DOMARDREN-539635 format. One record per residue: x, y, z of N, C-alpha, C, O in turn; residue number from 1. Coordinates in steps of 0.05 Angstrom, whole numbers, plus 5000, padded with zeros to 4 digits. Layout:
! residues N
REC  n.x  n.y  n.z ca.x ca.y ca.z  c.x  c.y  c.z  o.x  o.y  o.z resi
REC    X    Y    Z    X    Y    Z    X    Y    Z    X    Y    Z  NUM
...
! end
This chain:
! residues 279
REC  n.x  n.y  n.z ca.x ca.y ca.z  c.x  c.y  c.z  o.x  o.y  o.z resi
REC 3264 4778 9711 3268 4753 9696 3298 4746 9692 3315 4765 9692    1
REC 3305 4721 9688 3332 4714 9682 3337 4718 9653 3319 4723 9637    2
REC 3362 4716 9646 3371 4720 9617 3358 4700 9600 3349 4706 9578    3
REC 3356 4675 9609 3342 4654 9593 3313 4660 9590 3302 4656 9568    4
REC 3301 4671 9610 3271 4678 9607 3269 4701 9587 3251 4700 9570    5
REC 3287 4721 9587 3287 4743 9569 3289 4731 9540 3274 4738 9522    6
REC 3308 4711 9537 3312 4699 9510 3287 4685 9500 3278 4688 9477    7
REC 3274 4668 9518 3250 4653 9510 3227 4673 9504 3211 4668 9485    8
REC 3224 4693 9519 3202 4713 9513 3205 4726 9486 3186 4728 9471    9
REC 3230 4734 9480 3235 4747 9455 3233 4728 9432 3223 4736 9411   10
REC 3242 4702 9436 3239 4683 9415 3210 4679 9405 3204 4680 9382   11
REC 3192 4674 9426 3164 4671 9418 3152 4695 9407 3135 4694 9389   12
REC 3159 4720 9418 3147 4744 9408 3155 4748 9379 3138 4752 9362   13
REC 3181 4746 9373 3190 4752 9345 3183 4731 9325 3181 4736 9301   14
REC 3179 4705 9335 3169 4686 9318 3141 4693 9308 3134 4690 9285   15
REC 3125 4702 9327 3098 4710 9320 3098 4735 9301 3084 4735 9281   16
REC 3114 4755 9308 3116 4779 9292 3124 4771 9263 3113 4782 9244   17
REC 3143 4754 9260 3154 4747 9235 3133 4732 9218 3130 4737 9194   18
REC 3117 4714 9232 3096 4699 9218 3074 4718 9208 3064 4716 9186   19
REC 3066 4737 9226 3045 4755 9220 3050 4775 9198 3033 4782 9181   20
REC 3076 4784 9198 3084 4806 9180 3104 4797 9158 3115 4813 9145   21
REC 3107 4771 9154 3122 4760 9133 3152 4769 9133 3163 4776 9112   22
REC 3163 4767 9157 3192 4771 9159 3206 4746 9157 3194 4724 9161   23
REC 3232 4746 9152 3248 4722 9148 3259 4712 9175 3278 4723 9186   24
REC 3246 4693 9186 3253 4683 9213 3270 4656 9210 3263 4639 9194   25
REC 3290 4654 9227 3306 4629 9228 3313 4622 9257 3316 4640 9274   26
REC 3316 4597 9262 3322 4589 9290 3340 4564 9290 3336 4545 9275   27
REC 3360 4565 9308 3377 4542 9312 3377 4536 9342 3364 4549 9359   28
REC 3392 4516 9349 3392 4508 9379 3401 4530 9396 3392 4532 9419   29
REC 3420 4547 9388 3432 4567 9405 3426 4596 9399 3436 4614 9412   30
REC 3409 4600 9378 3402 4628 9372 3378 4629 9353 3370 4609 9341   31
REC 3367 4653 9351 3346 4657 9331 3351 4685 9318 3365 4702 9330   32
REC 3341 4690 9295 3343 4714 9281 3319 4721 9264 3303 4705 9255   33
REC 3316 4748 9260 3296 4757 9242 3307 4776 9222 3320 4795 9231   34
REC 3304 4772 9197 3313 4792 9178 3289 4803 9163 3270 4788 9157   35
REC 3290 4828 9157 3266 4840 9145 3266 4837 9114 3246 4843 9101   36
REC 3288 4827 9103 3288 4819 9075 3301 4791 9073 3315 4782 9091   37
REC 3295 4778 9052 3306 4751 9048 3334 4754 9038 3339 4765 9016   38
REC 3354 4744 9053 3382 4746 9044 3388 4734 9017 3406 4742 9003   39
REC 3372 4713 9010 3378 4699 8985 3370 4716 8960 3377 4709 8938   40
REC 3356 4739 8965 3349 4756 8943 3370 4778 8939 3368 4794 8920   41
REC 3389 4780 8957 3410 4801 8955 3432 4791 8936 3445 4770 8942   42
REC 3436 4805 8914 3457 4799 8895 3483 4814 8899 3505 4804 8897   43
REC 3480 4840 8905 3504 4857 8910 3513 4854 8939 3498 4842 8955   44
REC 3536 4863 8946 3545 4862 8974 3524 4876 8991 3513 4898 8985   45
REC 3518 4864 9014 3498 4873 9033 3512 4885 9057 3514 4872 9078   46
REC 3522 4908 9054 3541 4921 9073 3528 4942 9090 3507 4953 9084   47
REC 3541 4947 9113 3531 4968 9132 3545 4966 9159 3569 4962 9160   48
REC 3529 4967 9181 3540 4964 9207 3525 4944 9222 3501 4938 9217   49
REC 3539 4932 9242 3527 4916 9262 3530 4928 9289 3551 4937 9296   50
REC 3509 4928 9305 3509 4938 9332 3508 4915 9351 3488 4901 9351   51
REC 3527 4911 9367 3530 4887 9385 3525 4895 9413 3533 4917 9421   52
REC 3512 4878 9429 3506 4884 9457 3500 4860 9472 3490 4840 9461   53
REC 3506 4858 9498 3494 4836 9515 3464 4840 9517 3453 4862 9513   54
REC 3450 4819 9524 3421 4820 9529 3417 4830 9558 3410 4815 9576   55
REC 3420 4856 9561 3416 4868 9587 3387 4874 9591 3371 4871 9573   56
REC 3380 4883 9616 3353 4892 9621 3344 4913 9602 3321 4913 9593   57
REC 3362 4932 9596 3355 4955 9580 3352 4947 9551 3334 4956 9537   58
REC 3370 4929 9542 3366 4920 9513 3341 4902 9510 3328 4902 9489   59
REC 3335 4887 9531 3310 4872 9530 3286 4891 9528 3267 4886 9513   60
REC 3286 4913 9542 3266 4933 9540 3264 4946 9513 3243 4952 9503   61
REC 3288 4950 9501 3288 4961 9473 3273 4941 9454 3256 4949 9439   62
REC 3280 4916 9457 3270 4896 9439 3239 4891 9443 3225 4883 9425   63
REC 3230 4897 9468 3201 4894 9474 3187 4921 9467 3162 4922 9466   64
REC 3202 4942 9462 3189 4968 9456 3172 4967 9428 3181 4958 9408   65
REC 3147 4976 9430 3131 4974 9405 3143 4991 9384 3140 4984 9361   66
REC 3155 5013 9390 3166 5029 9369 3188 5014 9354 3191 5016 9329   67
REC 3205 4999 9369 3224 4983 9355 3212 4961 9339 3221 4956 9317   68
REC 3192 4948 9350 3178 4927 9335 3166 4938 9309 3165 4924 9289   69
REC 3156 4962 9310 3146 4974 9286 3168 4979 9266 3163 4977 9242   70
REC 3192 4987 9276 3214 4989 9258 3219 4964 9243 3223 4964 9219   71
REC 3219 4942 9257 3223 4916 9244 3200 4910 9225 3205 4901 9202   72
REC 3176 4914 9233 3153 4908 9215 3154 4925 9190 3148 4916 9168   73
REC 3163 4950 9192 3163 4968 9170 3191 4967 9155 3196 4984 9138   74
REC 3208 4948 9164 3232 4943 9150 3251 4968 9148 3262 4974 9128   75
REC 3252 4982 9173 3269 5004 9175 3297 4998 9182 3315 5014 9177   76
REC 3302 4974 9193 3329 4963 9196 3329 4935 9183 3307 4925 9175   77
REC 3351 4923 9181 3353 4898 9166 3346 4872 9183 3338 4852 9172   78
REC 3350 4874 9209 3344 4850 9225 3358 4850 9252 3372 4869 9259   79
REC 3354 4828 9266 3366 4823 9293 3374 4794 9294 3364 4777 9279   80
REC 3393 4788 9312 3401 4761 9318 3406 4760 9348 3419 4778 9359   81
REC 3395 4739 9361 3398 4737 9390 3408 4709 9398 3396 4689 9389   82
REC 3429 4707 9413 3439 4681 9422 3426 4674 9449 3418 4692 9464   83
REC 3425 4649 9454 3415 4639 9479 3434 4644 9502 3425 4650 9524   84
REC 3459 4641 9497 3479 4643 9520 3487 4672 9523 3489 4687 9503   85
REC 3492 4679 9548 3501 4706 9553 3529 4710 9541 3547 4693 9543   86
REC 3531 4735 9530 3556 4741 9515 3558 4771 9511 3538 4785 9512   87
REC 3581 4781 9506 3584 4809 9502 3571 4818 9475 3566 4842 9472   88
REC 3566 4800 9457 3550 4807 9434 3527 4787 9430 3524 4775 9408   89
REC 3512 4784 9451 3489 4765 9450 3468 4774 9431 3454 4758 9419   90
REC 3466 4801 9428 3445 4813 9411 3460 4828 9389 3479 4844 9395   91
REC 3452 4824 9364 3462 4839 9342 3439 4853 9327 3419 4841 9322   92
REC 3443 4878 9321 3424 4894 9304 3438 4897 9278 3461 4905 9277   93
REC 3425 4890 9255 3437 4892 9228 3424 4917 9214 3400 4920 9212   94
REC 3443 4934 9205 3433 4960 9193 3451 4964 9169 3474 4970 9171   95
REC 3438 4961 9145 3453 4965 9120 3454 4995 9114 3440 5011 9125   96
REC 3471 5001 9094 3474 5030 9087 3447 5044 9079 3442 5067 9086   97
REC 3431 5029 9063 3405 5042 9056 3386 5046 9080 3368 5063 9080   98
REC 3390 5030 9102 3374 5033 9126 3384 5051 9147 3374 5050 9170   99
REC 3405 5067 9141 3418 5083 9162 3399 5102 9177 3404 5106 9201  100
REC 3379 5114 9166 3360 5129 9182 3349 5112 9205 3342 5123 9226  101
REC 3346 5086 9201 3336 5068 9223 3356 5067 9246 3348 5062 9269  102
REC 3382 5071 9240 3402 5072 9262 3397 5095 9281 3398 5091 9305  103
REC 3390 5118 9269 3386 5141 9287 3360 5137 9303 3359 5146 9326  104
REC 3340 5123 9291 3316 5117 9306 3323 5098 9329 3312 5102 9351  105
REC 3340 5077 9324 3347 5059 9345 3361 5072 9368 3358 5064 9391  106
REC 3377 5093 9362 3391 5107 9383 3371 5122 9400 3374 5124 9425  107
REC 3351 5134 9388 3329 5147 9404 3316 5127 9423 3311 5133 9446  108
REC 3311 5103 9413 3298 5082 9431 3319 5074 9453 3310 5070 9475  109
REC 3344 5071 9447 3364 5066 9467 3362 5086 9490 3361 5079 9513  110
REC 3362 5112 9482 3362 5133 9501 3336 5133 9518 3336 5139 9542  111
REC 3314 5126 9504 3288 5125 9519 3288 5105 9541 3273 5107 9560  112
REC 3305 5084 9537 3306 5062 9558 3332 5064 9576 3341 5045 9588  113
REC 3343 5089 9577 3363 5094 9596 3391 5087 9587 3409 5086 9604  114
REC 3396 5081 9562 3422 5076 9552 3436 5101 9545 3428 5115 9526  115
REC 3458 5108 9558 3472 5132 9552 3490 5128 9528 3510 5114 9530  116
REC 3484 5141 9506 3499 5138 9481 3520 5160 9480 3514 5184 9478  117
REC 3544 5152 9481 3567 5172 9478 3590 5157 9465 3604 5142 9478  118
REC 3594 5160 9439 3616 5145 9424 3643 5151 9437 3649 5173 9445  119
REC 3659 5129 9440 3687 5130 9448 3703 5116 9427 3700 5092 9422  120
REC 3721 5132 9415 3736 5121 9393 3766 5121 9400 3776 5138 9415  121
REC 3779 5100 9389 3809 5100 9393 3821 5116 9370 3821 5108 9347  122
REC 3832 5140 9378 3842 5159 9359 3872 5163 9363 3880 5166 9386  123
REC 3887 5165 9342 3915 5172 9343 3921 5196 9326 3908 5200 9305  124
REC 3939 5212 9334 3947 5235 9317 3978 5238 9317 3992 5231 9336  125
REC 3988 5247 9294 4015 5255 9293 4016 5280 9277 3996 5291 9270  126
REC 4040 5289 9271 4044 5315 9258 4033 5315 9229 4030 5336 9216  127
REC 4027 5291 9219 4017 5290 9191 3986 5285 9189 3975 5285 9167  128
REC 3973 5282 9212 3945 5278 9211 3935 5257 9232 3950 5252 9251  129
REC 3911 5247 9228 3900 5230 9249 3891 5203 9236 3887 5201 9212  130
REC 3888 5183 9252 3877 5158 9244 3861 5146 9268 3868 5150 9291  131
REC 3840 5131 9262 3821 5122 9281 3816 5092 9277 3815 5083 9254  132
REC 3814 5076 9299 3808 5048 9297 3779 5043 9289 3761 5056 9300  133
REC 3774 5024 9270 3747 5016 9263 3742 4989 9274 3720 4978 9269  134
REC 3760 4977 9288 3756 4948 9297 3730 4946 9313 3713 4929 9307  135
REC 3728 4962 9333 3705 4960 9352 3701 4988 9363 3717 4999 9378  136
REC 3678 5001 9355 3673 5029 9363 3650 5030 9383 3627 5026 9376  137
REC 3657 5034 9407 3637 5035 9429 3620 5059 9429 3630 5081 9425  138
REC 3594 5055 9432 3575 5078 9434 3562 5078 9460 3547 5097 9465  139
REC 3566 5060 9478 3557 5059 9507 3577 5040 9521 3596 5029 9508  140
REC 3573 5036 9547 3591 5021 9563 3597 4993 9551 3620 4984 9550  141
REC 3575 4980 9543 3576 4952 9534 3565 4948 9507 3558 4925 9500  142
REC 3561 4969 9492 3549 4967 9463 3570 4979 9444 3580 5000 9449  143
REC 3575 4964 9422 3593 4974 9403 3584 4969 9375 3567 4952 9370  144
REC 3595 4983 9356 3589 4982 9328 3614 4973 9312 3637 4981 9319  145
REC 3609 4957 9292 3630 4952 9273 3619 4952 9245 3595 4946 9241  146
REC 3635 4959 9226 3627 4958 9199 3627 4928 9189 3644 4912 9197  147
REC 3607 4922 9173 3606 4897 9160 3606 4901 9130 3590 4916 9118  148
REC 3624 4885 9117 3626 4888 9088 3606 4872 9073 3601 4876 9049  149
REC 3593 4852 9088 3571 4837 9075 3558 4821 9097 3571 4805 9111  150
REC 3531 4826 9101 3515 4811 9121 3509 4783 9113 3506 4764 9129  151
REC 3509 4779 9086 3499 4754 9075 3518 4734 9065 3510 4712 9057  152
REC 3544 4739 9066 3563 4721 9055 3589 4721 9072 3596 4742 9084  153
REC 3602 4699 9073 3627 4699 9087 3651 4703 9069 3670 4716 9077  154
REC 3649 4692 9045 3673 4693 9028 3664 4695 8999 3668 4676 8984  155
REC 3652 4717 8990 3646 4719 8961 3671 4720 8947 3690 4734 8954  156
REC 3673 4704 8926 3699 4701 8912 3708 4727 8899 3732 4730 8896  157
REC 3690 4745 8892 3698 4769 8880 3707 4791 8898 3716 4812 8890  158
REC 3704 4784 8925 3714 4803 8945 3745 4802 8946 3756 4780 8946  159
REC 3758 4826 8948 3787 4826 8956 3789 4813 8984 3770 4815 9000  160
REC 3811 4801 8989 3815 4788 9016 3810 4808 9039 3798 4801 9060  161
REC 3819 4832 9037 3816 4851 9058 3787 4861 9062 3780 4874 9082  162
REC 3771 4854 9043 3743 4862 9044 3724 4841 9053 3700 4846 9056  163
REC 3734 4816 9057 3718 4794 9066 3707 4799 9095 3723 4806 9113  164
REC 3682 4794 9100 3670 4802 9125 3682 4786 9149 3683 4795 9172  165
REC 3690 4760 9143 3701 4745 9167 3726 4757 9176 3733 4753 9199  166
REC 3741 4771 9159 3765 4786 9168 3758 4809 9187 3771 4813 9207  167
REC 3736 4823 9180 3728 4846 9194 3715 4837 9222 3718 4850 9243  168
REC 3701 4814 9221 3690 4803 9245 3712 4793 9264 3711 4797 9288  169
REC 3733 4781 9253 3755 4773 9269 3770 4795 9281 3781 4793 9303  170
REC 3772 4818 9266 3786 4842 9275 3771 4852 9300 3783 4860 9320  171
REC 3744 4852 9299 3729 4862 9322 3731 4843 9347 3734 4852 9369  172
REC 3730 4817 9341 3730 4797 9363 3758 4794 9375 3760 4791 9400  173
REC 3779 4794 9359 3806 4788 9369 3825 4811 9369 3847 4809 9380  174
REC 3817 4833 9357 3836 4857 9357 3857 4857 9335 3873 4875 9334  175
REC 3855 4837 9317 3873 4838 9294 3860 4823 9270 3845 4804 9275  176
REC 3864 4832 9246 3881 4854 9240 3871 4880 9251 3848 4883 9259  177
REC 3888 4900 9251 3878 4928 9260 3869 4942 9235 3883 4944 9215  178
REC 3844 4953 9237 3832 4968 9215 3832 4998 9223 3823 5006 9244  179
REC 3843 5014 9205 3845 5043 9210 3833 5059 9188 3835 5052 9165  180
REC 3819 5081 9196 3809 5100 9178 3829 5124 9182 3832 5135 9204  181
REC 3842 5132 9160 3863 5153 9161 3852 5179 9149 3834 5179 9132  182
REC 3863 5201 9160 3855 5227 9149 3868 5232 9122 3886 5218 9113  183
REC 3857 5252 9108 3867 5258 9082 3896 5265 9083 3912 5255 9066  184
REC 3904 5282 9102 3933 5291 9104 3951 5268 9111 3973 5267 9101  185
REC 3942 5250 9129 3958 5227 9137 3962 5209 9112 3985 5200 9107  186
REC 3941 5204 9097 3942 5186 9075 3961 5197 9053 3978 5182 9043  187
REC 3958 5223 9047 3975 5234 9026 4005 5234 9034 4022 5230 9017  188
REC 4010 5239 9059 4038 5239 9068 4050 5210 9068 4073 5206 9061  189
REC 4034 5190 9074 4045 5163 9076 4037 5144 9053 4042 5120 9054  190
REC 4025 5157 9032 4014 5140 9010 4035 5121 8999 4028 5098 8993  191
REC 4059 5130 8996 4079 5115 8982 4095 5096 9002 4109 5078 8992  192
REC 4092 5099 9027 4107 5081 9045 4089 5064 9063 4099 5051 9081  193
REC 4063 5063 9057 4046 5044 9071 4052 5016 9060 4058 5012 9037  194
REC 4051 4996 9079 4057 4969 9070 4030 4955 9062 4015 4944 9078  195
REC 4025 4957 9037 3997 4947 9028 3995 4917 9029 3973 4905 9029  196
REC 4019 4904 9031 4018 4875 9032 4017 4864 9061 4016 4839 9065  197
REC 4018 4882 9081 4018 4874 9108 3989 4867 9117 3972 4885 9120  198
REC 3984 4841 9120 3955 4833 9127 3948 4838 9157 3926 4833 9165  199
REC 3967 4847 9172 3961 4853 9200 3949 4881 9203 3940 4888 9225  200
REC 3949 4897 9182 3936 4924 9182 3919 4926 9157 3927 4917 9136  201
REC 3897 4938 9159 3879 4945 9137 3875 4976 9140 3864 4985 9160  202
REC 3884 4990 9120 3881 5020 9119 3857 5027 9101 3853 5015 9080  203
REC 3841 5045 9112 3819 5056 9096 3819 5086 9097 3833 5099 9114  204
REC 3804 5098 9079 3797 5127 9082 3766 5129 9081 3753 5113 9068  205
REC 3755 5149 9093 3727 5153 9092 3717 5173 9072 3728 5194 9069  206
REC 3696 5165 9058 3679 5185 9043 3652 5185 9055 3647 5169 9073  207
REC 3634 5201 9047 3608 5202 9060 3585 5200 9040 3587 5206 9017  208
REC 3563 5189 9051 3538 5188 9037 3519 5205 9052 3517 5203 9076  209
REC 3505 5223 9039 3486 5242 9051 3458 5231 9053 3445 5225 9034  210
REC 3448 5229 9079 3421 5219 9084 3405 5242 9095 3388 5237 9112  211
REC 3409 5266 9085 3392 5289 9090 3399 5302 9116 3411 5324 9116  212
REC 3392 5290 9140 3397 5302 9165 3425 5293 9176 3434 5305 9195  213
REC 3439 5274 9164 3465 5266 9174 3480 5253 9152 3469 5244 9132  214
REC 3507 5253 9156 3525 5241 9137 3535 5215 9148 3543 5212 9171  215
REC 3535 5194 9130 3544 5167 9137 3573 5163 9126 3577 5165 9102  216
REC 3593 5159 9143 3620 5153 9133 3622 5125 9123 3613 5106 9136  217
REC 3636 5122 9100 3637 5095 9086 3667 5090 9082 3682 5106 9070  218
REC 3677 5068 9093 3705 5060 9089 3712 5053 9061 3697 5038 9049  219
REC 3733 5061 9051 3744 5053 9025 3771 5040 9032 3789 5053 9042  220
REC 3773 5014 9026 3796 4999 9033 3820 5003 9013 3816 5001 8989  221
REC 3843 5009 9024 3866 5011 9006 3878 4984 9001 3886 4970 9019  222
REC 3878 4977 8975 3887 4949 8967 3916 4947 8959 3931 4931 8970  223
REC 3924 4964 8940 3951 4962 8931 3957 4988 8915 3940 5002 8904  224
REC 3985 4994 8914 3994 5016 8898 4015 5003 8878 4030 4985 8884  225
REC 4014 5014 8853 4030 5001 8832 4044 5023 8817 4033 5044 8811  226
REC 4070 5017 8812 4087 5036 8796 4095 5022 8770 4104 4999 8771  227
REC 4093 5035 8749 4101 5023 8723 4109 5045 8703 4102 5068 8707  228
REC 4123 5037 8683 4134 5055 8663 4125 5046 8636 4127 5023 8628  229
REC 4115 5068 8620 4106 5063 8594 4109 5087 8576 4101 5109 8584  230
REC 4119 5083 8553 4122 5105 8534 4137 5129 8546 4129 5152 8543  231
REC 4159 5122 8559 4176 5142 8572 4162 5159 8593 4171 5181 8599  232
REC 4141 5148 8605 4127 5160 8627 4125 5142 8650 4124 5118 8646  233
REC 4126 5152 8674 4123 5138 8698 4093 5140 8708 4082 5162 8710  234
REC 4080 5118 8715 4053 5118 8723 4051 5107 8751 4066 5089 8759  235
REC 4033 5118 8767 4027 5108 8793 3997 5104 8796 3981 5122 8791  236
REC 3988 5080 8804 3959 5076 8807 3954 5064 8834 3969 5048 8845  237
REC 3931 5073 8845 3923 5064 8871 3896 5049 8867 3878 5059 8854  238
REC 3895 5025 8879 3869 5009 8877 3856 5009 8905 3870 5005 8925  239
REC 3830 5015 8905 3814 5016 8930 3789 5000 8926 3781 4992 8904  240
REC 3776 4994 8949 3751 4979 8949 3731 4995 8967 3736 4999 8990  241
REC 3708 5003 8954 3688 5018 8968 3667 4999 8979 3654 4985 8963  242
REC 3663 4996 9006 3646 4975 9017 3617 4982 9013 3600 4965 9017  243
REC 3610 5007 9007 3583 5014 9000 3574 5002 8974 3553 4988 8972  244
REC 3590 5007 8954 3582 4999 8926 3592 4970 8921 3581 4957 8903  245
REC 3612 4961 8936 3623 4936 8928 3641 4936 8903 3645 4916 8890  246
REC 3651 4960 8897 3665 4966 8873 3695 4971 8878 3701 4985 8898  247
REC 3712 4961 8861 3740 4968 8861 3745 4992 8843 3734 4993 8821  248
REC 3759 5012 8852 3766 5035 8837 3796 5036 8834 3811 5028 8852  249
REC 3806 5046 8811 3834 5049 8806 3839 5078 8799 3828 5088 8779  250
REC 3856 5090 8815 3861 5119 8811 3889 5122 8801 3908 5111 8811  251
REC 3891 5139 8780 3918 5146 8768 3929 5171 8784 3917 5193 8783  252
REC 3951 5166 8799 3962 5187 8815 3989 5196 8805 4007 5201 8821  253
REC 3991 5199 8780 4016 5203 8766 4024 5234 8767 4047 5241 8762  254
REC 4005 5251 8772 4010 5279 8774 3998 5290 8799 3980 5278 8811  255
REC 4008 5314 8808 3997 5327 8831 3967 5334 8827 3950 5331 8845  256
REC 3960 5342 8802 3932 5348 8797 3914 5323 8801 3892 5326 8812  257
REC 3924 5300 8792 3908 5276 8796 3906 5268 8825 3885 5260 8834  258
REC 3927 5271 8840 3927 5265 8869 3907 5283 8882 3892 5274 8899  259
REC 3907 5310 8876 3888 5329 8887 3859 5321 8883 3843 5321 8901  260
REC 3853 5313 8857 3826 5305 8849 3818 5280 8865 3796 5278 8876  261
REC 3837 5261 8867 3831 5236 8883 3824 5243 8911 3805 5232 8922  262
REC 3839 5261 8923 3837 5265 8952 3816 5284 8961 3811 5287 8985  263
REC 3803 5299 8943 3786 5322 8951 3761 5312 8967 3750 5328 8983  264
REC 3752 5288 8963 3728 5278 8978 3735 5261 9002 3717 5250 9015  265
REC 3760 5258 9009 3769 5243 9032 3767 5259 9057 3776 5282 9058  266
REC 3754 5248 9078 3750 5262 9103 3776 5268 9116 3793 5251 9119  267
REC 3780 5294 9125 3805 5302 9138 3805 5295 9167 3827 5289 9179  268
REC 3781 5294 9180 3779 5287 9208 3761 5264 9212 3737 5268 9219  269
REC 3770 5239 9208 3753 5216 9209 3741 5212 9236 3718 5202 9238  270
REC 3755 5219 9258 3745 5216 9284 3720 5232 9290 3702 5224 9305  271
REC 3719 5257 9277 3696 5274 9282 3671 5264 9268 3649 5263 9279  272
REC 3675 5257 9242 3651 5248 9226 3641 5222 9238 3617 5218 9238  273
REC 3659 5204 9249 3649 5179 9261 3634 5185 9287 3614 5173 9292  274
REC 3646 5203 9303 3632 5211 9328 3604 5222 9323 3585 5214 9336  275
REC 3602 5240 9304 3576 5251 9297 3556 5231 9287 3533 5231 9294  276
REC 3566 5213 9270 3549 5191 9260 3540 5171 9280 3516 5165 9282  277
REC 3559 5161 9297 3553 5141 9317 3535 5151 9339 3520 5136 9351  278
REC 3537 5177 9345 3521 5188 9368 3495 5201 9359 3480 5211 9376  279
! end
C-alpha cells in the first residue's frame, strides 16, 4: 500500500477504536489523533516524552498490531498523532511520565516488527565531566525521542520561558536552542560561570524516578543563580524547574555542605542513564 493508503486505513481503524472504547479522537484536514485521556481535564503540566517517526511499513505494522491497540484501549500510553503528509515525524507517540512502563512495551512491539532499537546520543566529555544533547535522541535509524514539558499547552503563563514546550519542540526541529543534560561533576565545576541568561543554551541536570524495573531520567532546568548579601553573610541561590512535577525549586548553595546535599541526587553519567532508559 501507499503512504496515503496507510494513513486512511489507520484513520478509519482508530476512529472506530476511539468510538468503541471512549478514547479522545480528533481530526483535521491534515492529521488525526487519539488521546487516551481528555487533555482538558489535565490541570498540572502534562510532561513526558514524544517518540517521532515517519509512517514506514514497520511503523504501520506497529500501529496495526493488536498488542499496541490494546495498549491504547487500556490507556497504557497517552496517545498518538498521525499526519497525512510524509514527514520525518509523521507519527508521534505520546508517553507521559506516569505512563513510562508503556514506553518499554512499545519498544518490545518495535522489535517484534523488525525495528532495531539502539540509542545513539550526542555526548561530549572534558576533564570536568560529561554532557549530552537532549534535542533529538535517536533510538533507531529514523526514530527519535524528545522530552516534552507539556503535551497539552503551548505557553502556560506560569511556565518559565526555558520550560515552555514550543521552545523544546523548536530545539528538536531546528537544532537550537541547544539543550544539554550535564553530569554532576561538570555542573559543580561550572556552576558559577554558566551563562544562565543565554537563551541559545538550556542546561539541565538529571534526577531519576524509579518505575520498579527501570529508572526514568527527568530533566531539571537550570534557570538562574543569584548572589546577595544580608546580615554580613553572602548567600548563593540556584533556581531550577523540574519538568516532572512542574515545580520551581530554590537551593541555598552558600556552604559546601549545602552544595553537597543539593548535588547528591544528580546523575554523574547522564549518557548512561539515558541509554539504558531509551533502549
